[in-house]
C-alpha positions in Angstrom: -26.5 -105.6 -84.8 -24.6 -104.1 -87.8 -25.3 -105.1 -91.4 -22.4 -105.8 -93.6 -21.9 -103.6 -96.7 -22.9 -106.6 -98.9 -26.1 -107.2 -96.9 -26.9 -103.5 -97.0 -26.6 -103.3 -100.8 -29.4 -105.9 -101.0 -31.8 -103.7 -99.0 -34.4 -101.9 -101.1 -35.7 -98.4 -100.2 -39.1 -98.6 -98.5 -42.2 -96.6 -99.6 -44.9 -95.3 -97.3 -48.0 -95.0 -99.5 -51.1 -93.3 -98.1 -53.3 -95.2 -100.6 -52.6 -98.4 -98.7 -50.9 -97.1 -95.5 -48.7 -100.1 -95.6 -44.9 -99.9 -96.0 -43.6 -101.8 -99.0 -40.5 -102.1 -101.2 -39.9 -99.4 -103.7 -39.4 -102.1 -106.3 -42.6 -103.9 -105.6 -45.2 -103.9 -108.3 -48.8 -103.1 -107.8 -52.1 -103.7 -109.5 -54.2 -101.1 -111.4 -54.4 -97.7 -109.8 -58.0 -97.4 -108.7 -57.4 -94.3 -106.6 -58.2 -91.2 -108.6 -56.5 -88.7 -106.3 -53.4 -87.1 -107.8 -50.1 -88.4 -106.3 -47.3 -86.6 -104.6 -44.0 -88.5 -104.5 -41.5 -87.3 -101.8 -37.9 -88.6 -101.6 -35.7 -88.2 -98.6 -32.3 -89.6 -97.6 -30.7 -89.5 -101.1 -27.5 -88.1 -99.8 -26.3 -90.0 -96.8 -25.0 -87.2 -94.5 -28.2 -85.2 -94.9 -29.8 -87.1 -92.0 -32.2 -84.3 -91.1 -34.2 -85.2 -94.3 -35.0 -88.7 -93.1 -36.0 -87.3 -89.7 -38.3 -84.9 -91.5 -39.8 -87.9 -93.4 -40.6 -89.6 -90.1 -42.3 -86.6 -88.6 -44.2 -85.8 -91.7 -45.5 -89.3 -91.9 -46.5 -89.2 -88.2 -48.5 -86.0 -88.8 -50.2 -87.4 -91.9 -51.5 -90.4 -89.9 -52.6 -88.2 -87.0 -49.8 -88.9 -84.5 -49.1 -85.4 -83.4 -48.7 -85.9 -79.6 -44.9 -85.7 -79.4 -44.4 -83.0 -81.9 -46.7 -80.7 -79.9 -44.1 -80.8 -77.1 -41.5 -79.0 -79.3 -40.9 -75.4 -78.4 -39.8 -74.9 -82.0 -43.3 -75.7 -83.3 -44.9 -72.6 -81.9 -41.9 -70.5 -83.1 -42.3 -71.9 -86.6 -46.0 -71.1 -86.6 -45.2 -67.5 -85.5 -42.5 -67.1 -88.2 -45.1 -68.1 -90.8 -47.7 -65.7 -89.4 -50.0 -68.6 -88.4 -52.1 -68.4 -85.3 -50.6 -70.3 -82.4 -53.9 -71.4 -81.0 -54.7 -75.1 -81.2 -51.5 -76.3 -82.9 -52.6 -79.9 -82.6 -55.9 -79.2 -84.3 -54.2 -77.3 -87.1 -51.8 -80.1 -87.8 -54.5 -82.7 -87.8 -56.6 -80.5 -90.2 -53.6 -80.1 -92.5 -53.1 -83.8 -92.6 -56.8 -84.4 -93.3 -56.8 -81.9 -96.1 -53.7 -83.3 -97.7 -54.9 -86.9 -97.6 -58.3 -85.9 -98.9 -56.7 -84.2 -101.9 -53.7 -86.5 -102.6 -52.1 -89.9 -102.4 -48.8 -89.2 -100.7 -45.9 -91.6 -101.4 -42.9 -91.1 -99.0 -39.5 -92.7 -99.6 -37.9 -92.0 -96.2 -34.5 -93.3 -97.0 -33.6 -93.8 -100.6 -29.9 -94.5 -100.0 -30.4 -97.4 -97.6 -26.9 -99.0 -97.9 -25.3 -95.6 -97.5 -27.4 -95.0 -94.4 -26.1 -98.2 -92.9 -22.5 -97.0 -93.5 -23.4 -93.7 -91.9 -24.6 -95.4 -88.8 -21.4 -97.4 -88.7 -19.4 -94.2 -88.4 -19.0 -92.9 -92.0 -20.7 -89.6 -91.1 -19.3 -87.5 -93.9 -20.5 -89.9 -96.6 -22.6 -88.2 -99.3 -22.8 -90.8 -102.1 -23.9 -94.4 -102.2 -21.9 -97.4 -100.9 -20.6 -97.7 -104.5 -19.5 -94.0 -104.6 -22.4 -92.7 -106.8 -24.3 -89.4 -106.3 -27.8 -90.6 -106.9 -28.9 -87.1 -107.9 -26.5 -87.2 -110.8 -27.4 -90.7 -112.0 -30.4 -89.7 -114.3 -30.1 -89.4 -118.0 -31.2 -85.9 -118.7 -28.0 -83.8 -119.1 -26.0 -86.6 -117.5 -22.2 -86.0 -117.6 -19.2 -88.2 -117.0 -17.3 -87.3 -113.9 -14.3 -88.8 -112.1 -15.2 -91.3 -109.5 -13.4 -89.3 -106.9 -15.8 -86.4 -107.5 -18.6 -85.8 -105.0 -20.8 -85.3 -108.1 -19.9 -88.6 -109.7 -23.0 -89.8 -111.4 -22.0 -93.4 -112.0 -20.5 -95.1 -115.1 -23.8 -94.5 -117.0 -27.3 -93.1 -116.3 -29.5 -95.4 -114.3 -26.5 -97.5 -113.3 -27.7 -97.6 -109.7 -30.7 -99.7 -108.6 -32.0 -96.8 -106.4 -32.5 -94.6 -109.5 -34.0 -97.4 -111.5 -36.5 -98.3 -108.7 -37.5 -94.6 -108.3 -37.9 -94.2 -112.0 -40.1 -97.3 -112.2 -42.2 -96.3 -109.2 -42.9 -92.9 -110.8 -43.6 -94.4 -114.2 -46.2 -96.9 -112.8 -48.1 -94.1 -111.1 -47.0 -90.8 -112.6 -47.1 -88.2 -109.8 -48.5 -84.7 -110.2 -45.8 -83.5 -107.7 -42.2 -84.8 -107.2 -40.4 -83.4 -104.2 -36.7 -84.3 -103.6 -35.7 -83.2 -100.1 -32.1 -82.3 -99.3 -30.1 -80.3 -96.8 -27.0 -78.2 -96.9 -28.7 -74.9 -97.4 -32.1 -73.2 -97.2 -33.8 -73.1 -100.6 -36.7 -74.2 -102.8 -36.0 -75.0 -106.4 -37.7 -75.8 -109.6 -36.2 -76.8 -113.0 -33.8 -76.3 -114.5 -31.1 -77.9 -112.5 -28.8 -78.2 -115.5 -29.3 -74.8 -117.1 -29.1 -71.3 -115.8 -32.7 -70.6 -116.8 -36.3 -71.3 -115.9 -37.9 -74.3 -117.5 -40.8 -73.5 -119.8 -44.3 -74.7 -119.4 -44.5 -75.0 -115.6 -47.8 -74.1 -114.0 -48.2 -70.5 -112.9 -49.2 -71.4 -109.4 -45.9 -73.3 -109.0 -44.1 -69.9 -109.2 -46.5 -68.5 -106.6 -45.8 -71.5 -104.4 -42.0 -70.9 -104.7 -42.6 -67.3 -103.7 -44.6 -68.3 -100.6 -42.0 -70.8 -99.5 -39.2 -68.3 -100.1 -41.1 -65.7 -98.1 -41.7 -68.1 -95.1 -38.1 -69.4 -95.0 -36.5 -66.1 -96.1 -34.4 -68.1 -98.5 -33.6 -68.4 -102.2 -36.4 -69.8 -104.3 -36.8 -70.3 -108.0 -35.2 -72.1 -110.9 -32.2 -74.0 -109.4 -29.7 -73.3 -112.1 -30.5 -69.6 -112.0 -30.5 -68.9 -108.2 -28.4 -71.6 -106.6 -25.0 -70.5 -108.1 -24.3 -74.0 -109.5 -25.6 -76.4 -112.1 -26.5 -80.1 -111.4 -26.3 -82.5 -114.4 -28.3 -85.7 -114.4 -30.7 -84.8 -111.6 -34.0 -86.5 -110.9 -35.9 -83.2 -110.9 -35.0 -82.4 -114.5 -35.8 -86.0 -115.5 -39.3 -86.0 -113.9 -40.0 -82.7 -115.6 -38.8 -83.6 -119.1 -39.5 -87.4 -119.4 -42.5 -88.0 -117.1 -44.0 -84.6 -117.6 -44.5 -84.1 -113.9 -46.1 -80.6 -113.6 -44.8 -79.8 -110.1 -41.1 -80.9 -109.9 -39.5 -79.4 -106.7 -36.3 -79.7 -104.8 -36.4 -78.5 -101.2 -33.3 -77.7 -99.1 -34.4 -77.8 -95.5 -31.4 -76.8 -93.5 -28.1 -74.9 -94.0 -25.4 -74.3 -91.4 -24.4 -70.7 -90.8 -27.7 -69.6 -92.5 -26.5 -70.9 -95.9 -29.1 -70.0 -98.5 -30.9 -67.4 -96.3 -31.5 -64.1 -97.9 -29.4 -61.2 -96.7 -31.1 -57.9 -95.7 -32.4 -56.2 -98.8 -32.4 -59.3 -101.0 -35.6 -60.6 -102.5 
């Protein structure tokens, strides 16, 4: 069965919340937050053709709830452990322990597919689609440093900031329970970024250990890591990461790029 474009537009992005372990709508309200653990808000599937990000959300969620049986059959898992200089013994036990430690320390909120209507169009054959069903780049639809673009541009951020329900719903979710960490997951290159997106500089006031974390990620993936506007080679205006940092004061705002064809984003020999 295929959804019509109109029906797809009515679909709200789901949220998987480890505080309740129940999927719900991103727009759904909630009562007082009685869980004192800090929150990490992870967003996947913002750009439609970056399908690998939604698959990552699925497998991360399975690991967090202890469902590691199938992932242990992957040959790539042992190779990934070796590349990160982690012991290959008892991979299943290690994954389960990681999940336990994460959930002991954090409430993890996972939005596996932010751009639901766009995903429906992708599955109907529009495999090159990046923006929403209404032609908006959701990662240019936020008010901080927003810029007017032509609708034909792949970077078109809508007629105005927060013109799209996806961005408003994500804003409201984060405002209800401000996260300590916001992680926006994309693909197209290998990289780990912090603010600024919109300036060729490092944002002031970020925790020291965030820089250390970027260094560790960059070392493991052998990829560019640091302030996005300084190391990526381009600026992004109206991004969610810059908004979370400036308006909601999220101390750990991060963008991860988890795959690049032809080693896009990987460091060349001698780079650091």
